[in-house]
C-alpha positions, 0 to 999 in steps of 0.5 A, spaced: 730 849 126 732 849 133 732 855 137 737 855 143 736 859 150 741 860 155 742 855 160 737 854 165 732 858 162 725 856 158 726 853 152 722 854 145 723 849 140 720 849 133 712 847 134 709 844 128 702 846 127 700 839 126 696 836 133 700 830 136 695 825 138 695 821 145 693 814 145 689 812 151 695 807 152 699 813 153 695 817 158 699 819 164 695 817 170 699 819 176 703 826 178 710 825 178 716 829 178 721 824 174 719 818 169 717 812 173 713 806 172 706 808 170 700 807 175 694 802 174 688 805 170 681 805 173 679 807 180 685 804 184 690 809 179 686 815 181 687 813 189 694 813 187 694 820 184 691 822 190 695 819 195 701 821 192 699 828 192 697 828 199 704 826 201 707 831 197 706 837 202 709 833 208 715 831 204 717 838 202 716 840 209 721 835 212 726 837 206 725 843 203 726 843 195 732 845 192 733 852 189 732 852 182 733 858 177 727 858 172 729 865 168 735 870 169 735 876 166 740 878 160 743 882 158 746 885 164 752 890 165 757 891 171 753 896 176 747 893 174 742 888 177 741 881 175 734 878 177 733 871 178 726 867 178 725 860 180 723 856 185 724 855 193 729 860 192 729 862 200 726 859 206 726 862 213 730 856 215 737 858 211 740 864 208 740 865 201 746 868 197 746 869 189 753 867 187 757 869 181 763 867 177 766 871 172 768 866 166 775 869 163 775 873 156 780 871 151 780 867 144 774 864 142 777 857 140 772 853 135 765 851 137 763 844 140 764 838 136 759 834 140 751 833 139 747 839 137 744 840 144 751 840 147 753 847 150 760 848 152 761 847 160 762 852 165 769 851 167 770 848 174 773 853 179 772 854 186 771 862 185 764 863 186 763 870 189 757 871 194 753 877 192 748 881 197 741 881 195 737 887 194 731 884 195 728 876 195 723 871 196 722 864 194 720 866 187 725 871 185 731 875 187 735 881 185 743 882 186 748 887 183 754 885 178 760 889 181 761 895 178 769 894 178 768 887 174 769 888 166 764 886 162 763 879 161 760 872 162 758 870 169 756 864 171 750 864 176 747 860 182 743 861 188 745 857 194 741 856 200 744 853 206 748 847 204 743 847 197 745 850 191 741 851 184 744 848 178 748 854 175 746 858 169 750 863 164 749 870 164 750 874 158 751 868 153 748 869 146 740 867 146 738 865 140 731 865 138 731 864 131 735 864 124 733 866 117 737 865 111 737 870 105 732 865 102 728 864 108 728 857 111 735 856 107 741 860 106 744 860 099 752 859 098 755 866 098 748 868 101 747 870 108 743 868 114 741 873 120 741 871 127 735 874 132 735 874 140 739 878 145 746 878 148 749 877 141 753 884 142 755 888 148 756 895 146 760 897 152 765 891 150 765 892 142 772 896 142 775 890 145 779 886 140 777 880 144 769 882 144 768 881 137 762 877 135 764 870 131 760 865 128 761 858 124 758 852 121 759 845 123 758 840 118 756 832 120 763 830 118 766 835 124 769 840 119 768 848 121 766 853 116 768 860 119 763 866 117 764 873 116 760 878 121 757 883 116 753 887 121 751 886 129 747 889 134 745 886 141 739 883 138 741 881 131 747 879 127 748 878 119 753 873 117 756 872 110 757 865 107 762 863 103 761 862 096 764 855 096 760 852 102 757 845 101 750 844 100 746 841 106 744 842 113 749 845 118 749 847 125 750 854 126 754 856 132 755 864 134 759 867 140 759 874 142 766 875 144 765 874 151 767 868 156 772 865 151 770 858 149 765 857 154 761 863 150 759 859 144 752 857 143 748 853 138 743 858 133 740 852 130 741 847 124 741 852 118 739 849 111 744 851 105 741 850 098 742 853 092 737 858 090 730 855 087 730 857 080 725 862 077 725 861 069 728 868 066 724 867 059 721 874 058 715 875 054 713 882 052 706 884 052 707 888 046 708 882 042 701 879 044 697 885 041 695 892 042 689 891 047 692 891 054 688 886 057 688 881 052 696 882 051 697 881 059 692 875 059 695 872 053 703 873 056 701 870 062 698 864 059 704 863 055 709 864 061 704 859 064 705 854 059 713 855 059 713 853 066 714 860 068 718 867 066 718 874 066 712 878 063 715 885 061 711 891 061 714 897 057 712 904 059 704 905 058 698 905 062 694 898 062 687 898 063 684 891 066 676 889 067 678 883 071 682 880 076 689 877 074 690 870 077 698 869 077 701 862 075 707 859 079 713 862 077 711 868 073 713 875 075 710 881 072 715 886 071 714 893 069 719 898 066 719 902 072 713 904 077 714 911 074 713 909 067 708 903 068 701 903 071 695 898 071 688 900 073 681 897 074 674 901 073 670 903 079 667 896 081 660 897 083 661 890 087 669 889 087 672 882 086 675 879 092 682 880 089 685 884 084 691 880 083 692 873 086 697 867 086 701 863 090 709 863 088 709 869 083 712 876 083 710 883 082 716 888 081 717 895 078 710 898 077 704 902 080 697 899 081 691 904 081 683 902 083 677 905 087 672 901 090 676 895 092 677 889 096 684 886 097 689 888 091 694 883 092 693 876 095 699 872 096 695 865 097 697 860 103 701 855 099 706 860 097 713 859 098 718 865 095 713 870 093 715 877 092 712 884 091 718 889 090 718 896 088 710 896 087 706 903 088 699 901 090 693 907 090 687 903 093 682 909 094 675 907 095 673 914 097 676 917 091 672 924 089 667 923 094 665 928 100 662 923 105 663 915 106 656 912 104 653 918 101 653 919 093 657 925 090 657 925 082 654 918 082 659 915 087 659 913 094 664 909 097 663 903 102 659 905 108 665 902 113 672 900 112 669 893 114 667 892 107 674 893 104 680 889 104 687 890 104 692 893 100 697 887 100 695 880 104 700 875 105 700 868 107 705 862 106 712 862 107 719 865 105 716 871 102 718 878 101 715 885 101 720 890 099 721 898 097 713 898 096 709 905 097 702 903 099 696 907 100 690 903 102 683 905 104 683 900 110 688 895 112 695 897 108 698 890 110 695 884 112 700 878 114 696 871 116 699 864 117 706 866 115 713 864 117 720 866 115 717 872 111 721 879 110 717 886 110 722 891 109 723 898 106 716 900 105 711 906 106 704 904 108 699 909 108 692 907 111 685 909 112 683 904 117 689 899 120 696 900 117 699 893 119 695 887 122 700 881 123 696 874 125 698 867 127 705 868 124 712 867 126 719 868 124 717 875 121 722 881 119 718 887 119 724 893 118 725 900 116 718 901 114 714 907 115 706 906 117 702 912 117 695 914 118 692 917 112 685 919 115 683 922 122 679 916 124 685 911 122 686 906 128 692 903 131 695 896 129 696 889 132 700 883 132 695 878 134 692 871 135 684 873 134 683 866 131 690 862 132 694 860 138 701 863 137 704 869 134 711 869 136 719 870 134 718 877 130 723 882 129 720 889 129 725 894 128 727 901 125 720 903 123 717 909 123 710 909 126 705 916 126 699 919 126 694 914 129 688 917 132 682 912 131 679 907 136 685 905 141 690 908 137 696 903 138 702 904 135 704 897 136 700 892 140 700 884 142 692 883 142 687 878 142 684 874 148 682 866 147 683 860 151 683 853 152 683 852 160 684 855 166 685 850 172 689 845 176 692 839 173 690 832 175 697 829 173 704 830 170 708 825 167 714 828 163 712 832 157 705 830 158 699 833 163 692 831 164 687 837 166 682 836 172 676 838 167 675 838 160 678 844 156 673 849 153 676 853 147 674 860 146 676 865 141 673 871 136 671 866 131 663 864 131 666 857 132 672 857 136 678 853 133 679 846 136 687 845 135 691 849 140 698 846 138 703 852 139 699 855 145 702 856 152 701 852 158 703 857 164 703 856 171 700 862 174 700 859 182 703 854 186 708 849 185 712 851 179 709 858 178 712 862 173 714 857 168 711 856 161 711 851 156 708 850 149 703 845 147 705 840 141 698 836 141 692 834 145 686 830 146 681 831 151 684 832 157 691 829 155 696 834 153 703 834 150 708 840 151 714 841 148 719 839 154 718 837 161 717 842 167 724 844 170 719 844 177 713 840 176 707 843 178 702 839 183 695 838 184 694 845 187 698 849 182 693 853 177 695 853 170 692 857 164 692 855 156 692 861 152 695 863 145 702 865 146 705 872 143 712 872 146 719 872 144 719 878 140 724 884 139 721 891 138 728 895 137 729 902 134 722 904 132 720 911 132 713 913 134 709 920 133 702 922 135 698 916 137 697 911 142 701 906 146 706 901 144 705 895 148 706 888 150 698 886 151 698 880 155 701 873 154 707 877 152 713 873 155 720 875 154 719 880 149 724 886 149 722 893 147 729 897 146 732 903 143 725 906 141 724 913 141 717 917 142 714 923 141 706 925 143 704 918 144 702 914 150 708 911 152 711 904 152 706 899 156 706 892 159 699 888 160 697 882 164 690 881 164 684 876 163 680 879 157 673 876 157 674 871 162 677 866 157 683 865 161 689 869 164 694 872 159 700 874 163 706 877 161 713 875 164 720 877 164 719 882 159 725 888 158 724 895 156 731 897 155 735 904 152 728 907 150 727 915 150 720 919 150 722 925 148 716 929 148 711 926 154 705 930 152 700 925 149 693 927 147 689 932 151 690 929 158 694 923 157 701 923 159 706 918 155 711 914 160 713 907 161 708 903 165 705 896 167 697 894 167 697 888 171 689 885 172 687 882 178 688 882 186 693 877 190 689 871 192 684 871 186 686 864 184 689 867 177 696 869 179 700 875 178 699 877 171 706 880 170 712 877 173 719 880 173 719 886 168 725 890 167 725 898 166 733 899 165 737 905 162 730 909 159 730 916 159 723 920 160 724 927 158 719 933 158 712 931 162 714 923 161 714 918 167 714 911 170 708 908 173 709 901 176 702 898 178 697 892 178 697 885 180 705 884 179 710 881 182 717 883 181 719 890 177 726 893 176 726 900 175 734 902 174 738 907 171 733 911 168 733 918 167 726 923 168 727 930 167 722 936 167 716 932 170 711 933 176 713 925 178 718 921 177 716 914 179 709 912 181 709 905 185 702 903 187 699 897 190 698 891 190 705 891 186 710 887 190 717 885 189 719 892 186 726 895 186 728 902 184 735 903 184 740 908 181 735 912 177 736 920 176 731 926 177 732 933 174 727 938 175 722 933 178 718 935 184 716 929 186 721 923 184 718 917 187 710 917 190 705 912 191 702 907 196 706 902 194 713 905 196 712 902 203 713 895 200 718 897 195 726 897 195 729 903 194 737 904 192 739 911 191 
């Protein structure tokens, strides 16, 4: 699958976890900004490196670098600020201007017929319109889209004197991943969902010409239009015709703006018939009167059959041992109200009560007391499902205090001795409409891709959900609720891995989390492979100056860092990141060359990647923060509501001194804090926490964060603080609070524009206001 960003911004293609090794013959020896003939090996090659690096500053002084756009903020509406990050955007010798050119709205036409990497060209036009800068420096700029312009696509470029950057297109669809109704594939007559941003513009949705569109284009050039059945700015659902031919097809989408120039490639969609599951039924009552013997015999018969459905009529089924589910076998109850399976109160519980790879559970209830993991979907799974299952897993059933005997029972002393209600590995799985109560973790998702967790209730004593090392996961319409006063928060992490990315976390209800850090949602986990300078750059290859040092939370840190991010923290090329595809020693491969190549003085960090995820429309009550915690590039937090929690935060930090984990280009849009009172002295709000100090060698840990159209009501406010560069606070409303927006040093590049304050005695404050730009 191909992921396609908007033109001119960072690209993140699909990353294989297999390390791509570099042979000694292919190791780069010289620092280059373009592909050139390799220098000689040995000491003379190193001298050439030093010579090339030594003359680079002089050459730059003689001829300032071309202005280059690395990232530009989308979506953006009329009378809103567009933020542009890049390289050499300003100099003292020439005036810098941001130029915009509207792309005409109109009929969309057909998607391009060229190679799948092709993007429709920007129409040739002399109509570039210069816009005044609100703020700007060499690394980022800000200007306002004219309020009189209709919503549309706008080409954008930066000019500095006679030099001009390559243009990018604002508001074109940005697609991060796609998911078919069968996960990695879509079925004829089935559906496919597209995730990213700028997929729909609500302000333009009523215009006849501004409706989203999508189409499949096959290798023979034929085009199959798709029906848009649901659309939001961040996800659209498309219906495939029942007669669509099987095979790979390029999926193109359009948000209705910009005419033919608005088409963007979503990726290559595999269309295939559903994988067959045998439907032969085996009624357990045909296998004898003893429940355990009957269930085991029916499973054995279904396994011999190559799969099938084990039917459980109304009744209670007691088991004394775990169930190992063969591939292709479904355990199906008459309903979860009529069928229950239960286990004894084990003194030493087994690691799993039900486990397997490609199996299914549906329409039944499971009861256990002392337990580890109740349901385990194993790593080789492909298409496993758990639907409409109730789990009551309570290690503390009928006792007074954990670890103390009561009526001959004593539950575990710590929830660290307990497993999960449901643990999932593998791909293309579905957990739907389940009701889970678990002593510790309700749901543990690890090393998965293309999964769906929808419509469930998770009640928990320890942690509601833990998502580790997963990608392309839909976590939607779930309720996650602490069921104990010590129930702690939840995390999406990389404690033992390199990446947890491309998550759609939407329309969930999160509440009652009072233990430990109480996170409603956090990206989490330190870890790192390297922080320092580079000895060489050659296209998509880099050579580290020193040996990498691998660090994570495991007793023996993992050694394969494919999927991690290489981030330029300081110096030439700052603000860019790339994804590791392979490494050997000091020689590393990245997914694509740098837009602006780093030099010998540039500082980089190689750490886990937790970016490009969507947190949309969630409701949070009574808990801690909902936060992007380090290494969270380009995440969007939008349309969420909050009551009595610590607010919505973004962090950049270097936990444990393992490597800088910055958060760049994150956006907080259209969120509402209805009740800013948090627990005790705490106050909810929007804010930044950027570790370090300018000049500490670790770079700015937050860059170009946007807070737009958010509402702070009843004791909530906004805080911009820490070692960050670039923060936009625009069109927000603060009501009934002591302070509206607080800006603290050493934050730089802060822009406050068109915010509204009601019953706020101090609208703006802080020692950082002296260097901030304030537009009423």
